[in-house]
C-alpha positions in Angstrom: 75.3 120.0 91.5 76.8 116.8 92.5 79.3 117.0 90.4 80.4 120.3 90.5 80.7 119.7 94.3 82.8 116.3 93.5 84.9 118.2 91.2 85.2 121.0 94.0 86.2 119.3 96.2 88.4 116.6 94.0 90.5 120.4 92.9 90.5 121.3 96.2 92.9 118.0 97.2 94.8 117.5 94.2 95.6 121.3 94.9 96.5 120.2 99.0 98.8 117.6 97.8 100.2 119.5 95.0 101.4 122.2 97.9 103.0 120.1 100.1 104.8 118.1 97.8 106.3 122.2 96.5 106.8 122.4 100.0 108.7 119.3 100.5 110.6 120.0 96.8 111.5 123.5 97.6 111.9 123.3 101.3 115.9 123.7 102.6 116.7 125.1 98.7 118.5 128.3 97.8 115.7 129.9 95.8 118.3 132.4 94.3 120.9 130.4 92.7 117.9 127.7 92.2 116.5 131.0 89.5 120.0 131.7 88.4 120.8 128.2 87.3 116.7 128.3 85.5 117.6 131.7 84.1 121.3 130.8 82.4 119.5 128.2 79.9 119.2 129.5 76.6 115.6 129.6 75.0 116.9 127.9 71.8 117.1 124.6 74.3 113.3 125.3 75.4 111.9 125.6 71.9 113.6 122.1 70.8 112.2 120.6 74.2 108.7 122.4 73.4 108.9 120.3 69.6 110.2 117.1 71.2 106.8 116.9 73.3 104.7 117.8 70.9 106.2 114.6 69.1 105.5 112.4 72.0 102.0 113.2 72.1 101.8 113.0 68.2 102.9 109.2 68.8 100.0 108.7 71.1 97.5 110.1 69.2 99.0 107.8 66.1 98.7 104.8 68.6 95.2 105.7 69.4 94.3 105.9 66.0 94.9 102.3 65.5 93.1 101.5 68.9 90.1 103.4 67.2 89.9 101.4 64.0 87.7 98.7 65.2 85.1 102.1 66.4 86.0 103.9 63.2 88.6 103.3 60.7 89.7 106.3 59.2 89.8 108.5 62.4 92.1 111.2 61.4 95.5 112.0 63.5 95.0 115.3 63.4 91.3 115.2 65.2 93.0 112.5 67.6 96.0 114.6 68.9 93.4 117.6 69.1 91.4 115.2 71.9 94.5 114.1 73.2 96.1 117.5 74.0 92.2 118.9 75.3 91.8 116.0 77.6 95.3 117.1 79.2 94.5 120.5 79.2 91.4 119.3 81.2 93.6 116.7 83.4 96.0 120.0 84.5 92.9 121.7 86.1 91.4 118.0 87.5 93.1 115.1 87.5 91.8 112.0 85.6 89.0 114.2 84.7 90.5 114.3 81.0 90.2 110.7 80.6 86.1 111.5 80.6 86.4 114.5 77.8 87.6 112.9 75.9 84.6 110.3 74.3 82.9 113.8 74.4 85.3 115.6 72.6 85.9 112.5 69.5 82.4 112.1 69.4 81.6 115.7 68.5 85.2 115.5 65.9 84.5 111.9 64.7 80.6 111.2 65.2 81.7 107.7 67.1 80.0 106.3 70.3 81.4 107.7 73.7 81.1 104.3 75.1 83.2 102.4 72.6 85.5 105.6 72.8 85.8 105.1 76.2 86.8 101.4 75.7 90.0 102.3 73.7 91.4 104.9 76.7 90.8 102.2 79.2 92.9 99.9 76.6 95.5 102.8 76.3 95.9 103.3 80.1 96.2 99.4 80.7 99.0 99.6 77.6 100.6 102.7 79.5 100.7 100.5 82.9 102.2 97.6 81.4 104.7 99.2 78.8 105.8 101.5 82.1 105.8 98.5 84.6 108.3 96.4 81.9 110.3 99.9 82.4 110.7 99.8 85.6 111.5 95.8 85.9 114.2 96.5 82.7 115.7 99.2 84.5 116.2 98.1 88.2 117.3 94.7 86.1 120.0 96.4 84.3 121.0 99.5 85.8 120.5 98.7 90.1 123.9 100.3 90.1 122.2 103.3 91.4 119.6 101.9 93.6 122.2 100.2 95.6 122.7 103.2 97.6 119.6 102.1 99.2 119.5 98.1 98.6 122.6 97.0 98.6 122.1 93.2 97.4 119.9 94.4 94.4 122.5 93.1 92.3 121.8 89.5 93.0 118.2 89.6 92.4 118.3 91.0 88.5 117.1 87.7 87.4 114.0 88.4 89.1 112.8 91.9 87.6 113.7 89.7 84.4 112.0 87.1 85.1 108.9 89.5 86.8 108.8 91.6 83.5 108.5 88.8 81.2 105.5 87.2 83.2 104.0 89.8 83.2 104.5 90.4 79.5 102.4 87.0 78.9 99.5 87.6 81.5 99.2 91.1 79.3 99.4 89.7 76.3 96.5 86.7 77.1 94.3 89.3 79.2 94.9 91.7 76.1 94.8 89.4 73.3 91.2 87.6 74.9 89.3 90.4 76.2 86.2 89.2 74.6 86.1 86.3 76.7 86.5 88.5 79.1 83.7 90.6 78.5 81.8 87.7 77.8 82.2 86.4 81.4 81.6 90.4 82.4 77.8 90.3 80.6 77.0 87.2 81.8 77.1 88.7 85.1 74.8 91.4 84.0 71.2 89.3 85.0 72.8 90.6 88.9 70.9 93.9 88.1 67.9 95.2 88.1 66.0 94.7 84.8 65.3 98.7 84.4 69.1 99.4 83.6 70.2 95.4 82.1 70.1 96.4 78.3 72.2 99.6 78.7 74.8 97.6 80.7 75.1 95.2 78.0 74.9 97.8 75.9 78.2 99.7 77.7 79.9 96.0 77.4 79.7 95.5 74.0 80.5 99.1 73.1 83.9 98.8 75.4 84.3 95.3 73.8 85.1 97.2 70.6 87.5 99.1 72.2 89.3 96.0 72.8 89.3 94.3 69.1 92.2 96.2 67.7 94.5 92.9 69.3 92.0 90.7 67.1 94.4 92.2 63.9 97.6 91.3 63.5 99.3 94.6 62.3 97.0 97.0 64.3 98.6 94.9 67.4 102.1 95.3 65.6 102.0 99.5 65.3 100.3 99.5 68.9 103.4 97.5 70.5 105.4 100.0 68.3 103.9 103.0 69.1 103.8 101.9 72.9 107.1 101.5 72.7 108.1 104.8 71.2 106.2 106.6 73.5 108.3 105.4 76.7 111.6 106.1 74.6 110.4 109.9 73.5 109.8 110.6 77.3 112.9 109.5 78.6 115.1 111.3 75.4 113.1 114.4 76.5 115.0 113.8 80.2 118.0 112.8 78.8 118.4 116.0 76.2 118.4 118.0 79.4 121.1 116.5 80.9 123.5 118.6 78.7 121.6 121.9 79.3 122.6 121.5 83.0 126.3 120.4 82.4 125.0 116.4 84.0 127.0 114.4 82.0 130.2 116.1 81.8 130.0 116.8 86.1 128.0 113.7 87.3 128.2 110.7 84.2 124.6 111.1 84.0 124.0 109.1 80.7 120.4 107.7 78.8 120.4 105.0 81.9 120.0 108.1 84.1 117.4 109.5 82.4 115.6 105.9 82.0 116.3 105.7 86.0 114.5 109.3 86.2 111.6 108.5 84.0 110.3 105.5 86.0 110.5 108.6 89.0 108.7 110.9 87.2 106.3 108.5 86.0 105.2 107.4 89.6 105.0 111.2 90.1 102.4 111.7 87.7 100.5 108.7 89.2 99.7 110.5 92.1 96.1 113.1 91.5 98.1 116.4 91.5 97.0 119.0 88.5 99.7 117.8 85.9 102.7 116.5 88.2 102.9 119.9 89.7 104.7 118.9 93.5 104.5 115.6 93.1 107.3 116.0 89.6 109.9 118.4 91.1 109.6 116.8 94.4 110.6 113.3 92.9 112.5 114.0 90.2 114.7 116.4 92.3 115.2 113.5 95.3 116.1 111.1 92.8 118.7 113.4 91.2 120.1 114.5 94.2 120.0 110.9 97.1 120.7 108.5 93.5 123.0 111.1 91.5 124.4 113.3 93.9 123.6 116.4 91.6 123.8 119.6 93.5 120.3 120.4 95.1 119.7 123.5 93.6 120.6 122.2 90.0 118.3 119.4 90.6 115.3 121.9 91.4 115.9 124.0 88.5 116.1 120.9 86.2 113.0 119.9 87.5 110.8 122.5 87.5 112.3 123.2 83.5 111.2 120.3 82.4 108.2 120.2 83.8 107.3 123.7 83.2 108.5 122.9 79.0 105.6 119.9 79.3 103.1 122.1 81.1 102.9 124.5 78.5 103.0 122.5 75.2 100.0 120.5 77.1 98.2 124.3 77.8 99.3 126.0 74.8 98.0 123.4 72.2 95.5 122.0 74.7 93.9 125.6 74.6 94.6 126.2 70.7 92.7 123.3 70.4 90.0 124.0 72.1 88.9 127.2 70.6 89.1 126.0 66.9 87.3 122.5 67.5 84.9 124.9 69.6 84.2 122.6 72.0 82.5 123.7 75.2 83.5 123.9 78.5 80.3 123.4 80.4 79.8 120.2 77.8 82.8 119.1 78.4 82.1 118.8 82.2 78.8 117.4 82.3 80.1 115.2 79.9 83.2 114.3 82.5 81.1 114.1 85.2 78.2 111.9 84.3 77.8 108.4 82.9 79.8 108.2 79.5 76.6 107.1 76.5 76.3 106.9 73.3 
């Protein structure tokens, strides 16, 4: 009962936050002009972007198979992709819950430990945060021009952003490659726990550690690094390609670097607890286009709506397909997502 109430409250908060951002995004816009701009887009662009979005999720699932290799060496790409899309589907209803559902779904398909799987998901999130931070710092260093609108003196401090990226990379590598030391320290602290839960805590720590051991294989580490970079490049490409739909490259001179700036804004938007970035993505993306690149407000909102609906339909339709095909039961998922990760 407590889990149900918690999920309801989280959903209500997410919907309220999404509504507030949608209001900000649509306030003062000519909705008729926005709709005309949206409906002028040829359907073939939607198909191409849909397929491109699928490829980006496939790359993420491919990376996950490497992260899972210490847990189970032969996890199929098909099952990793299925669970990834189901996780996205759940996140579109209750943000962050999908990360707790994924261990349950993968455990059913591959018979792997749920807590060890959660360890790989924690590592996955660390990778995402670090690579996103590196992209942010790199964009600020080499593409500071648009931000000069707000911070005229930014160009003088480009070297600080490069230095920050280098320091973060070194710290990340130390933590990533020395995970065993970190978890050994955590295990020493379990003596503070009551005796009845100490054994369970030690087992969970061991399981989580197994999720970090992919870094101990140099070949896996290289593939994880390459796939992490490819994930973010694919996201930028998916923002860059629609520039041609709306004529942004010709009219406003937007290029791949502009799309990288836009990726920084959309990444921040998706970090907020709104369902599938609804509202926050529209507000952040249209604001960045209008304020940094002087794009027409209605076109900017149309672009934000179009690119968001492509991603949303990709995760929803494919997530629903795998949910039904793999017979993953919603009630079991909710119970798994709301409770402690075991097994």
